[in-house]
C-alpha positions in Angstrom: 97.9 111.1 77.6 94.7 113.0 76.8 93.1 109.7 75.8 94.0 108.0 79.1 92.6 111.0 81.0 89.4 110.9 79.0 89.0 107.1 79.6 89.5 107.6 83.3 87.1 110.5 83.4 84.4 108.5 81.8 85.0 105.3 83.8 83.5 104.2 87.1 86.4 105.9 89.1 85.9 109.2 87.4 84.1 111.1 90.2 86.5 110.0 92.9 89.5 111.9 94.2 92.9 111.9 92.6 94.4 109.9 95.5 91.8 107.1 95.1 92.3 107.1 91.3 96.1 106.7 91.7 95.6 103.8 94.2 93.3 102.0 91.8 95.5 102.6 88.8 98.6 101.5 90.7 96.8 98.3 91.8 95.8 97.6 88.2 99.3 98.2 86.9 100.8 95.9 89.6 98.4 93.1 88.7 99.2 93.5 85.0 103.0 93.5 85.7 102.7 90.4 87.9 100.7 88.5 85.2 103.2 89.6 82.5 106.1 88.4 84.7 104.3 85.1 85.3 103.8 84.7 81.5 107.5 85.3 80.8 108.6 82.9 83.4 106.2 80.3 82.1 107.5 80.7 78.6 111.1 80.5 79.7 110.9 77.6 82.2 107.6 75.9 81.2 109.2 73.0 79.4 111.3 72.2 82.5 108.2 72.1 84.8 106.5 68.8 85.6 102.8 69.3 85.8 100.7 66.5 87.3 97.0 66.4 87.5 95.2 64.3 90.0 94.4 63.9 93.7 
């Protein structure tokens, strides 16, 4: 946990308040979780999906 605190302290959001830091970190975590969920769904159902390229 000390490593995470040190990284946050030395990052661009270091001088901001704890509330703003928590909002930024929760937004980052939600984006990462969404991307991971999309990857898992793509790996499970990707072979059943029809992908068409064109206009």
